[in-house]
N, CA, C and O atoms as a Tripos MOL2 file, in Angstrom:
@<TRIPOS>MOLECULE
protein
  252   251    63     0     0
PROTEIN
NO_CHARGES

@<TRIPOS>ATOM
      1 N           0.8530   -1.1670    0.0000 N.3       1 UNK1
      2 CA          0.0000    0.0000    0.0000 C.3       1 UNK1
      3 C           0.8990    1.2290    0.0000 C.2       1 UNK1
      4 O           1.9090    1.2810    0.7020 O.2       1 UNK1
      5 N           0.5180    2.1950   -0.7850 N.am      2 UNK2
      6 CA          1.3040    3.4090   -0.8820 C.3       2 UNK2
      7 C           1.2040    4.2810    0.3650 C.2       2 UNK2
      8 O           0.3200    4.1120    1.2040 O.2       2 UNK2
      9 N           2.1280    5.2050    0.4530 N.am      3 UNK3
     10 CA          2.1590    6.0810    1.6250 C.3       3 UNK3
     11 C           0.9250    6.9700    1.7100 C.2       3 UNK3
     12 O           0.4030    7.2150    2.7980 O.2       3 UNK3
     13 N           0.4670    7.4460    0.5720 N.am      4 UNK4
     14 CA         -0.7100    8.3120    0.5670 C.3       4 UNK4
     15 C          -1.9620    7.5940    1.0370 C.2       4 UNK4
     16 O          -2.7590    8.1430    1.7970 O.2       4 UNK4
     17 N          -2.1270    6.3570    0.5760 N.am      5 UNK5
     18 CA         -3.2930    5.5760    0.9730 C.3       5 UNK5
     19 C          -3.2270    5.2080    2.4560 C.2       5 UNK5
     20 O          -4.2400    5.2250    3.1540 O.2       5 UNK5
     21 N          -2.0400    4.8790    2.9230 N.am      6 UNK6
     22 CA         -1.8720    4.5800    4.3480 C.3       6 UNK6
     23 C          -2.1830    5.8030    5.2010 C.2       6 UNK6
     24 O          -2.8320    5.6990    6.2420 O.2       6 UNK6
     25 N          -1.7180    6.9520    4.7520 N.am      7 UNK7
     26 CA         -1.9910    8.2000    5.4660 C.3       7 UNK7
     27 C          -3.4850    8.4900    5.4910 C.2       7 UNK7
     28 O          -4.0120    8.9470    6.5060 O.2       7 UNK7
     29 N          -4.1760    8.2260    4.3740 N.am      8 UNK8
     30 CA         -5.6120    8.4480    4.3160 C.3       8 UNK8
     31 C          -6.3390    7.5940    5.3500 C.2       8 UNK8
     32 O          -7.1860    8.1050    6.0820 O.2       8 UNK8
     33 N          -6.0210    6.2990    5.4230 N.am      9 UNK9
     34 CA         -6.6860    5.4220    6.3730 C.3       9 UNK9
     35 C          -6.3640    5.8170    7.8190 C.2       9 UNK9
     36 O          -7.2370    5.7540    8.6850 O.2       9 UNK9
     37 N          -5.1360    6.2150    8.0790 N.am     10 UNK10
     38 CA         -4.7680    6.6270    9.4330 C.3      10 UNK10
     39 C          -5.5170    7.8940    9.8490 C.2      10 UNK10
     40 O          -6.0850    7.9550   10.9390 O.2      10 UNK10
     41 N          -5.5160    8.8960    8.9830 N.am     11 UNK11
     42 CA         -6.1710   10.1660    9.3170 C.3      11 UNK11
     43 C          -7.6830   10.0280    9.4070 C.2      11 UNK11
     44 O          -8.3110   10.6190   10.2860 O.2      11 UNK11
     45 N          -8.2670    9.2570    8.5090 N.am     12 UNK12
     46 CA         -9.7170    9.1020    8.5560 C.3      12 UNK12
     47 C         -10.1470    8.3270    9.8030 C.2      12 UNK12
     48 O         -11.1990    8.6140   10.3740 O.2      12 UNK12
     49 N          -9.3530    7.3580   10.2260 N.am     13 UNK13
     50 CA         -9.6790    6.6200   11.4460 C.3      13 UNK13
     51 C          -9.5560    7.5050   12.6780 C.2      13 UNK13
     52 O         -10.3960    7.4470   13.5760 O.2      13 UNK13
     53 N          -8.5200    8.3170   12.7190 N.am     14 UNK14
     54 CA         -8.3490    9.2400   13.8420 C.3      14 UNK14
     55 C          -9.4950   10.2400   13.8890 C.2      14 UNK14
     56 O         -10.0200   10.5410   14.9610 O.2      14 UNK14
     57 N          -9.8800   10.7510   12.7310 N.am     15 UNK15
     58 CA        -10.9820   11.7110   12.6730 C.3      15 UNK15
     59 C         -12.2910   11.0730   13.1340 C.2      15 UNK15
     60 O         -13.0360   11.6790   13.9040 O.2      15 UNK15
     61 N         -12.5730    9.8630   12.6740 N.am     16 UNK16
     62 CA        -13.8030    9.1830   13.0880 C.3      16 UNK16
     63 C         -13.8220    8.9280   14.5910 C.2      16 UNK16
     64 O         -14.8470    9.1390   15.2390 O.2      16 UNK16
     65 N         -12.7110    8.4800   15.1470 N.am     17 UNK17
     66 CA        -12.6680    8.2280   16.5920 C.3      17 UNK17
     67 C         -12.7710    9.5210   17.3980 C.2      17 UNK17
     68 O         -13.3790    9.5380   18.4680 O.2      17 UNK17
     69 N         -12.1850   10.5920   16.8940 N.am     18 UNK18
     70 CA        -12.2780   11.8840   17.5860 C.3      18 UNK18
     71 C         -13.7250   12.3730   17.6220 C.2      18 UNK18
     72 O         -14.2210   12.7990   18.6650 O.2      18 UNK18
     73 N         -14.3890   12.3080   16.4790 N.am     19 UNK19
     74 CA        -15.7860   12.7390   16.4240 C.3      19 UNK19
     75 C         -16.6560   11.8230   17.2840 C.2      19 UNK19
     76 O         -17.5810   12.2900   17.9490 O.2      19 UNK19
     77 N         -16.3640   10.5220   17.2730 N.am     20 UNK20
     78 CA        -17.1330    9.5870   18.1010 C.3      20 UNK20
     79 C         -16.9600    9.9040   19.5860 C.2      20 UNK20
     80 O         -17.9210    9.8370   20.3530 O.2      20 UNK20
     81 N         -15.7400   10.2490   19.9910 N.am     21 UNK21
     82 CA        -15.5310   10.5740   21.4060 C.3      21 UNK21
     83 C         -16.2510   11.8630   21.7970 C.2      21 UNK21
     84 O         -16.7190   11.9850   22.9290 O.2      21 UNK21
     85 N         -16.3470   12.8160   20.8870 N.am     22 UNK22
     86 CA        -17.0940   14.0450   21.1600 C.3      22 UNK22
     87 C         -18.5900   13.7490   21.2330 C.2      22 UNK22
     88 O         -19.3000   14.3020   22.0720 O.2      22 UNK22
     89 N         -19.0550   12.8820   20.3580 N.am     23 UNK23
     90 CA        -20.4860   12.5560   20.2940 C.3      23 UNK23
     91 C         -20.9740   11.7780   21.5120 C.2      23 UNK23
     92 O         -22.1800   11.7130   21.7480 O.2      23 UNK23
     93 N         -20.0770   11.1900   22.2860 N.am     24 UNK24
     94 CA        -20.4910   10.4660   23.4920 C.3      24 UNK24
     95 C         -21.2820   11.3920   24.4160 C.2      24 UNK24
     96 O         -22.2220   10.9560   25.0790 O.2      24 UNK24
     97 N         -20.9020   12.6630   24.4570 N.am     25 UNK25
     98 CA        -21.5920   13.6190   25.3190 C.3      25 UNK25
     99 C         -22.9700   14.0100   24.7970 C.2      25 UNK25
    100 O         -23.8360   14.4130   25.5730 O.2      25 UNK25
    101 N         -23.1740   13.8940   23.5010 N.am     26 UNK26
    102 CA        -24.4050   14.3760   22.9010 C.3      26 UNK26
    103 C         -25.3920   13.2680   22.5360 C.2      26 UNK26
    104 O         -26.5730   13.3390   22.8740 O.2      26 UNK26
    105 N         -24.8950   12.2480   21.8440 N.am     27 UNK27
    106 CA        -25.7880   11.2090   21.3480 C.3      27 UNK27
    107 C         -25.0290    9.8800   21.3100 C.2      27 UNK27
    108 O         -24.1480    9.6880   20.4720 O.2      27 UNK27
    109 N         -25.3680    8.9820   22.2050 N.am     28 UNK28
    110 CA        -24.6310    7.7250   22.3210 C.3      28 UNK28
    111 C         -24.7930    6.8660   21.0780 C.2      28 UNK28
    112 O         -23.8610    6.1590   20.6940 O.2      28 UNK28
    113 N         -25.9640    6.9140   20.4410 N.am     29 UNK29
    114 CA        -26.1820    6.0910   19.2510 C.3      29 UNK29
    115 C         -25.3250    6.5560   18.0880 C.2      29 UNK29
    116 O         -24.7950    5.7400   17.3350 O.2      29 UNK29
    117 N         -25.1910    7.8500   17.9430 N.am     30 UNK30
    118 CA        -24.3210    8.3790   16.8970 C.3      30 UNK30
    119 C         -22.8620    8.0520   17.2010 C.2      30 UNK30
    120 O         -22.0880    7.7600   16.2890 O.2      30 UNK30
    121 N         -22.4860    8.1010   18.4700 N.am     31 UNK31
    122 CA        -21.1230    7.7480   18.8610 C.3      31 UNK31
    123 C         -20.8390    6.2790   18.5520 C.2      31 UNK31
    124 O         -19.7590    5.9400   18.0680 O.2      31 UNK31
    125 N         -21.8070    5.4120   18.8300 N.am     32 UNK32
    126 CA        -21.6290    3.9920   18.5150 C.3      32 UNK32
    127 C         -21.5430    3.7650   17.0090 C.2      32 UNK32
    128 O         -20.7410    2.9540   16.5460 O.2      32 UNK32
    129 N         -22.3580    4.4710   16.2520 N.am     33 UNK33
    130 CA        -22.3070    4.3540   14.8030 C.3      33 UNK33
    131 C         -20.9490    4.7930   14.2610 C.2      33 UNK33
    132 O         -20.3720    4.1210   13.4060 O.2      33 UNK33
    133 N         -20.4460    5.9010   14.7510 N.am     34 UNK34
    134 CA        -19.1400    6.3810   14.3050 C.3      34 UNK34
    135 C         -18.0240    5.4260   14.7230 C.2      34 UNK34
    136 O         -17.0730    5.2210   13.9680 O.2      34 UNK34
    137 N         -18.1270    4.8460   15.9030 N.am     35 UNK35
    138 CA        -17.1450    3.8530   16.3260 C.3      35 UNK35
    139 C         -17.1640    2.6340   15.4270 C.2      35 UNK35
    140 O         -16.1160    2.1000   15.0640 O.2      35 UNK35
    141 N         -18.3680    2.1940   15.0700 N.am     36 UNK36
    142 CA        -18.4960    1.0620   14.1520 C.3      36 UNK36
    143 C         -17.9130    1.4030   12.7820 C.2      36 UNK36
    144 O         -17.2210    0.5830   12.1790 O.2      36 UNK36
    145 N         -18.1900    2.6070   12.2930 N.am     37 UNK37
    146 CA        -17.6290    3.0300   11.0100 C.3      37 UNK37
    147 C         -16.1070    3.0860   11.0550 C.2      37 UNK37
    148 O         -15.4460    2.7750   10.0650 O.2      37 UNK37
    149 N         -15.5570    3.4750   12.1810 N.am     38 UNK38
    150 CA        -14.1030    3.5170   12.3160 C.3      38 UNK38
    151 C         -13.5190    2.1040   12.2510 C.2      38 UNK38
    152 O         -12.5050    1.8810   11.5890 O.2      38 UNK38
    153 N         -14.1480    1.1640   12.9290 N.am     39 UNK39
    154 CA        -13.6810   -0.2220   12.8850 C.3      39 UNK39
    155 C         -13.7700   -0.7580   11.4590 C.2      39 UNK39
    156 O         -12.8690   -1.4570   10.9960 O.2      39 UNK39
    157 N         -14.8560   -0.4290   10.7680 N.am     40 UNK40
    158 CA        -15.0020   -0.8610    9.3820 C.3      40 UNK40
    159 C         -13.9400   -0.2110    8.4870 C.2      40 UNK40
    160 O         -13.4210   -0.8560    7.5760 O.2      40 UNK40
    161 N         -13.6230    1.0320    8.7340 N.am     41 UNK41
    162 CA        -12.5960    1.7380    7.9690 C.3      41 UNK41
    163 C         -11.2300    1.0820    8.1660 C.2      41 UNK41
    164 O         -10.4880    0.8880    7.2030 O.2      41 UNK41
    165 N         -10.9060    0.7450    9.3930 N.am     42 UNK42
    166 CA         -9.6290    0.0860    9.6760 C.3      42 UNK42
    167 C          -9.5940   -1.2880    9.0120 C.2      42 UNK42
    168 O          -8.5850   -1.6710    8.4200 O.2      42 UNK42
    169 N         -10.6850   -2.0190    9.1110 N.am     43 UNK43
    170 CA        -10.7620   -3.3340    8.4740 C.3      43 UNK43
    171 C         -10.6260   -3.2440    6.9700 C.2      43 UNK43
    172 O          -9.9470   -4.0670    6.3570 O.2      43 UNK43
    173 N         -11.2670   -2.2510    6.3650 N.am     44 UNK44
    174 CA        -11.1720   -2.0500    4.9300 C.3      44 UNK44
    175 C          -9.7220   -1.7600    4.5280 C.2      44 UNK44
    176 O          -9.2610   -2.2100    3.4780 O.2      44 UNK44
    177 N          -9.0130   -1.0090    5.3650 N.am     45 UNK45
    178 CA         -7.6020   -0.7250    5.0980 C.3      45 UNK45
    179 C          -6.7600   -1.9930    5.0950 C.2      45 UNK45
    180 O          -5.9010   -2.1660    4.2310 O.2      45 UNK45
    181 N          -7.0040   -2.8840    6.0610 N.am     46 UNK46
    182 CA         -6.2570   -4.1450    6.1080 C.3      46 UNK46
    183 C          -6.6010   -5.0330    4.9180 C.2      46 UNK46
    184 O          -5.7180   -5.6730    4.3470 O.2      46 UNK46
    185 N          -7.8750   -5.0750    4.5420 N.am     47 UNK47
    186 CA         -8.2930   -5.8800    3.3910 C.3      47 UNK47
    187 C          -7.6350   -5.3660    2.1110 C.2      47 UNK47
    188 O          -7.1170   -6.1460    1.3120 O.2      47 UNK47
    189 N          -7.6620   -4.0640    1.9280 N.am     48 UNK48
    190 CA         -7.0560   -3.4640    0.7460 C.3      48 UNK48
    191 C          -5.5520   -3.7090    0.7030 C.2      48 UNK48
    192 O          -4.9920   -3.9830   -0.3580 O.2      48 UNK48
    193 N          -4.9060   -3.6110    1.8540 N.am     49 UNK49
    194 CA         -3.4660   -3.8560    1.9250 C.3      49 UNK49
    195 C          -3.1390   -5.2950    1.5290 C.2      49 UNK49
    196 O          -2.1770   -5.5310    0.7990 O.2      49 UNK49
    197 N          -3.9290   -6.2530    2.0010 N.am     50 UNK50
    198 CA         -3.6920   -7.6600    1.6680 C.3      50 UNK50
    199 C          -3.9130   -7.9090    0.1750 C.2      50 UNK50
    200 O          -3.1400   -8.6340   -0.4510 O.2      50 UNK50
    201 N          -4.9550   -7.3190   -0.3950 N.am     51 UNK51
    202 CA         -5.2270   -7.5010   -1.8220 C.3      51 UNK51
    203 C          -4.1030   -6.9210   -2.6780 C.2      51 UNK51
    204 O          -3.6520   -7.5500   -3.6350 O.2      51 UNK51
    205 N          -3.6600   -5.7240   -2.3270 N.am     52 UNK52
    206 CA         -2.5780   -5.1060   -3.0860 C.3      52 UNK52
    207 C          -1.2830   -5.9030   -2.9640 C.2      52 UNK52
    208 O          -0.5270   -6.0150   -3.9290 O.2      52 UNK52
    209 N          -1.0250   -6.4570   -1.7760 N.am     53 UNK53
    210 CA          0.1750   -7.2680   -1.5870 C.3      53 UNK53
    211 C           0.1030   -8.5410   -2.4250 C.2      53 UNK53
    212 O           1.0980   -8.9360   -3.0330 O.2      53 UNK53
    213 N          -1.0670   -9.1890   -2.4640 N.am     54 UNK54
    214 CA         -1.2330  -10.4020   -3.2710 C.3      54 UNK54
    215 C          -1.0590  -10.0960   -4.7560 C.2      54 UNK54
    216 O          -0.4480  -10.8830   -5.4790 O.2      54 UNK54
    217 N          -1.5820   -8.9740   -5.2160 N.am     55 UNK55
    218 CA         -1.4090   -8.6000   -6.6190 C.3      55 UNK55
    219 C           0.0590   -8.3620   -6.9420 C.2      55 UNK55
    220 O           0.5360   -8.7520   -8.0080 O.2      55 UNK55
    221 N           0.7720   -7.7250   -6.0250 N.am     56 UNK56
    222 CA          2.1950   -7.4620   -6.2240 C.3      56 UNK56
    223 C           2.9790   -8.7670   -6.2710 C.2      56 UNK56
    224 O           3.8770   -8.9180   -7.1000 O.2      56 UNK56
    225 N           2.6510   -9.7140   -5.3890 N.am     57 UNK57
    226 CA          3.3310  -11.0040   -5.3840 C.3      57 UNK57
    227 C           3.0360  -11.7810   -6.6570 C.2      57 UNK57
    228 O           3.9230  -12.4500   -7.1860 O.2      57 UNK57
    229 N           1.8110  -11.7070   -7.1590 N.am     58 UNK58
    230 CA          1.4470  -12.4010   -8.3900 C.3      58 UNK58
    231 C           2.2240  -11.8310   -9.5810 C.2      58 UNK58
    232 O           2.6440  -12.5800  -10.4620 O.2      58 UNK58
    233 N           2.4130  -10.5300   -9.6080 N.am     59 UNK59
    234 CA          3.1780   -9.9080  -10.6850 C.3      59 UNK59
    235 C           4.6440  -10.3350  -10.6410 C.2      59 UNK59
    236 O           5.2650  -10.5410  -11.6840 O.2      59 UNK59
    237 N           5.1950  -10.4670   -9.4350 N.am     60 UNK60
    238 CA          6.5870  -10.8680   -9.3040 C.3      60 UNK60
    239 C           6.7910  -12.3270   -9.6810 C.2      60 UNK60
    240 O           7.8600  -12.6880  -10.1750 O.2      60 UNK60
    241 N           5.7900  -13.1750   -9.4600 N.am     61 UNK61
    242 CA          5.8980  -14.5830   -9.8400 C.3      61 UNK61
    243 C           5.9250  -14.7440  -11.3490 C.2      61 UNK61
    244 O           6.5920  -15.6390  -11.8670 O.2      61 UNK61
    245 N           5.2040  -13.8850  -12.0590 N.am     62 UNK62
    246 CA          5.1540  -13.9630  -13.5180 C.3      62 UNK62
    247 C           6.5190  -13.6260  -14.1030 C.2      62 UNK62
    248 O           6.9480  -14.2350  -15.0830 O.2      62 UNK62
    249 N           7.1900  -12.6670  -13.5060 N.am     63 UNK63
    250 CA          8.5040  -12.2580  -14.0130 C.3      63 UNK63
    251 C           9.5000  -13.2910  -13.6200 C.2      63 UNK63
    252 O          10.6820  -13.1620  -13.9380 O.2      63 UNK63
@<TRIPOS>BOND
     1     1     2 1
     2     2     3 1
     3     3     4 2
     4     3     5 am
     5     5     6 1
     6     6     7 1
     7     7     8 2
     8     7     9 am
     9     9    10 1
    10    10    11 1
    11    11    12 2
    12    11    13 am
    13    13    14 1
    14    14    15 1
    15    15    16 2
    16    15    17 am
    17    17    18 1
    18    18    19 1
    19    19    20 2
    20    19    21 am
    21    21    22 1
    22    22    23 1
    23    23    24 2
    24    23    25 am
    25    25    26 1
    26    26    27 1
    27    27    28 2
    28    27    29 am
    29    29    30 1
    30    30    31 1
    31    31    32 2
    32    31    33 am
    33    33    34 1
    34    34    35 1
    35    35    36 2
    36    35    37 am
    37    37    38 1
    38    38    39 1
    39    39    40 2
    40    39    41 am
    41    41    42 1
    42    42    43 1
    43    43    44 2
    44    43    45 am
    45    45    46 1
    46    46    47 1
    47    47    48 2
    48    47    49 am
    49    49    50 1
    50    50    51 1
    51    51    52 2
    52    51    53 am
    53    53    54 1
    54    54    55 1
    55    55    56 2
    56    55    57 am
    57    57    58 1
    58    58    59 1
    59    59    60 2
    60    59    61 am
    61    61    62 1
    62    62    63 1
    63    63    64 2
    64    63    65 am
    65    65    66 1
    66    66    67 1
    67    67    68 2
    68    67    69 am
    69    69    70 1
    70    70    71 1
    71    71    72 2
    72    71    73 am
    73    73    74 1
    74    74    75 1
    75    75    76 2
    76    75    77 am
    77    77    78 1
    78    78    79 1
    79    79    80 2
    80    79    81 am
    81    81    82 1
    82    82    83 1
    83    83    84 2
    84    83    85 am
    85    85    86 1
    86    86    87 1
    87    87    88 2
    88    87    89 am
    89    89    90 1
    90    90    91 1
    91    91    92 2
    92    91    93 am
    93    93    94 1
    94    94    95 1
    95    95    96 2
    96    95    97 am
    97    97    98 1
    98    98    99 1
    99    99   100 2
   100    99   101 am
   101   101   102 1
   102   102   103 1
   103   103   104 2
   104   103   105 am
   105   105   106 1
   106   106   107 1
   107   107   108 2
   108   107   109 am
   109   109   110 1
   110   110   111 1
   111   111   112 2
   112   111   113 am
   113   113   114 1
   114   114   115 1
   115   115   116 2
   116   115   117 am
   117   117   118 1
   118   118   119 1
   119   119   120 2
   120   119   121 am
   121   121   122 1
   122   122   123 1
   123   123   124 2
   124   123   125 am
   125   125   126 1
   126   126   127 1
   127   127   128 2
   128   127   129 am
   129   129   130 1
   130   130   131 1
   131   131   132 2
   132   131   133 am
   133   133   134 1
   134   134   135 1
   135   135   136 2
   136   135   137 am
   137   137   138 1
   138   138   139 1
   139   139   140 2
   140   139   141 am
   141   141   142 1
   142   142   143 1
   143   143   144 2
   144   143   145 am
   145   145   146 1
   146   146   147 1
   147   147   148 2
   148   147   149 am
   149   149   150 1
   150   150   151 1
   151   151   152 2
   152   151   153 am
   153   153   154 1
   154   154   155 1
   155   155   156 2
   156   155   157 am
   157   157   158 1
   158   158   159 1
   159   159   160 2
   160   159   161 am
   161   161   162 1
   162   162   163 1
   163   163   164 2
   164   163   165 am
   165   165   166 1
   166   166   167 1
   167   167   168 2
   168   167   169 am
   169   169   170 1
   170   170   171 1
   171   171   172 2
   172   171   173 am
   173   173   174 1
   174   174   175 1
   175   175   176 2
   176   175   177 am
   177   177   178 1
   178   178   179 1
   179   179   180 2
   180   179   181 am
   181   181   182 1
   182   182   183 1
   183   183   184 2
   184   183   185 am
   185   185   186 1
   186   186   187 1
   187   187   188 2
   188   187   189 am
   189   189   190 1
   190   190   191 1
   191   191   192 2
   192   191   193 am
   193   193   194 1
   194   194   195 1
   195   195   196 2
   196   195   197 am
   197   197   198 1
   198   198   199 1
   199   199   200 2
   200   199   201 am
   201   201   202 1
   202   202   203 1
   203   203   204 2
   204   203   205 am
   205   205   206 1
   206   206   207 1
   207   207   208 2
   208   207   209 am
   209   209   210 1
   210   210   211 1
   211   211   212 2
   212   211   213 am
   213   213   214 1
   214   214   215 1
   215   215   216 2
   216   215   217 am
   217   217   218 1
   218   218   219 1
   219   219   220 2
   220   219   221 am
   221   221   222 1
   222   222   223 1
   223   223   224 2
   224   223   225 am
   225   225   226 1
   226   226   227 1
   227   227   228 2
   228   227   229 am
   229   229   230 1
   230   230   231 1
   231   231   232 2
   232   231   233 am
   233   233   234 1
   234   234   235 1
   235   235   236 2
   236   235   237 am
   237   237   238 1
   238   238   239 1
   239   239   240 2
   240   239   241 am
   241   241   242 1
   242   242   243 1
   243   243   244 2
   244   243   245 am
   245   245   246 1
   246   246   247 1
   247   247   248 2
   248   247   249 am
   249   249   250 1
   250   250   251 1
   251   251   252 2
@<TRIPOS>SUBSTRUCTURE
     1 UNK1         2 RESIDUE 1 A UNK
     2 UNK2         6 RESIDUE 1 A UNK
     3 UNK3        10 RESIDUE 1 A UNK
     4 UNK4        14 RESIDUE 1 A UNK
     5 UNK5        18 RESIDUE 1 A UNK
     6 UNK6        22 RESIDUE 1 A UNK
     7 UNK7        26 RESIDUE 1 A UNK
     8 UNK8        30 RESIDUE 1 A UNK
     9 UNK9        34 RESIDUE 1 A UNK
    10 UNK10       38 RESIDUE 1 A UNK
    11 UNK11       42 RESIDUE 1 A UNK
    12 UNK12       46 RESIDUE 1 A UNK
    13 UNK13       50 RESIDUE 1 A UNK
    14 UNK14       54 RESIDUE 1 A UNK
    15 UNK15       58 RESIDUE 1 A UNK
    16 UNK16       62 RESIDUE 1 A UNK
    17 UNK17       66 RESIDUE 1 A UNK
    18 UNK18       70 RESIDUE 1 A UNK
    19 UNK19       74 RESIDUE 1 A UNK
    20 UNK20       78 RESIDUE 1 A UNK
    21 UNK21       82 RESIDUE 1 A UNK
    22 UNK22       86 RESIDUE 1 A UNK
    23 UNK23       90 RESIDUE 1 A UNK
    24 UNK24       94 RESIDUE 1 A UNK
    25 UNK25       98 RESIDUE 1 A UNK
    26 UNK26      102 RESIDUE 1 A UNK
    27 UNK27      106 RESIDUE 1 A UNK
    28 UNK28      110 RESIDUE 1 A UNK
    29 UNK29      114 RESIDUE 1 A UNK
    30 UNK30      118 RESIDUE 1 A UNK
    31 UNK31      122 RESIDUE 1 A UNK
    32 UNK32      126 RESIDUE 1 A UNK
    33 UNK33      130 RESIDUE 1 A UNK
    34 UNK34      134 RESIDUE 1 A UNK
    35 UNK35      138 RESIDUE 1 A UNK
    36 UNK36      142 RESIDUE 1 A UNK
    37 UNK37      146 RESIDUE 1 A UNK
    38 UNK38      150 RESIDUE 1 A UNK
    39 UNK39      154 RESIDUE 1 A UNK
    40 UNK40      158 RESIDUE 1 A UNK
    41 UNK41      162 RESIDUE 1 A UNK
    42 UNK42      166 RESIDUE 1 A UNK
    43 UNK43      170 RESIDUE 1 A UNK
    44 UNK44      174 RESIDUE 1 A UNK
    45 UNK45      178 RESIDUE 1 A UNK
    46 UNK46      182 RESIDUE 1 A UNK
    47 UNK47      186 RESIDUE 1 A UNK
    48 UNK48      190 RESIDUE 1 A UNK
    49 UNK49      194 RESIDUE 1 A UNK
    50 UNK50      198 RESIDUE 1 A UNK
    51 UNK51      202 RESIDUE 1 A UNK
    52 UNK52      206 RESIDUE 1 A UNK
    53 UNK53      210 RESIDUE 1 A UNK
    54 UNK54      214 RESIDUE 1 A UNK
    55 UNK55      218 RESIDUE 1 A UNK
    56 UNK56      222 RESIDUE 1 A UNK
    57 UNK57      226 RESIDUE 1 A UNK
    58 UNK58      230 RESIDUE 1 A UNK
    59 UNK59      234 RESIDUE 1 A UNK
    60 UNK60      238 RESIDUE 1 A UNK
    61 UNK61      242 RESIDUE 1 A UNK
    62 UNK62      246 RESIDUE 1 A UNK
    63 UNK63      250 RESIDUE 1 A UNK
């Protein structure tokens, strides 16, 4: 995974968790939703990283 994409996933996860922690004071359901979205965002980052790594390995095997 490239540096830009890694930075995007890191910053977006931090932003989601920050907003979720602020929302705890106002609306617990929205805070839970944002926490769930953050977990999904992190998971999506790991899935994408694994797919890109497998594609890179497949290209190297062909050569």
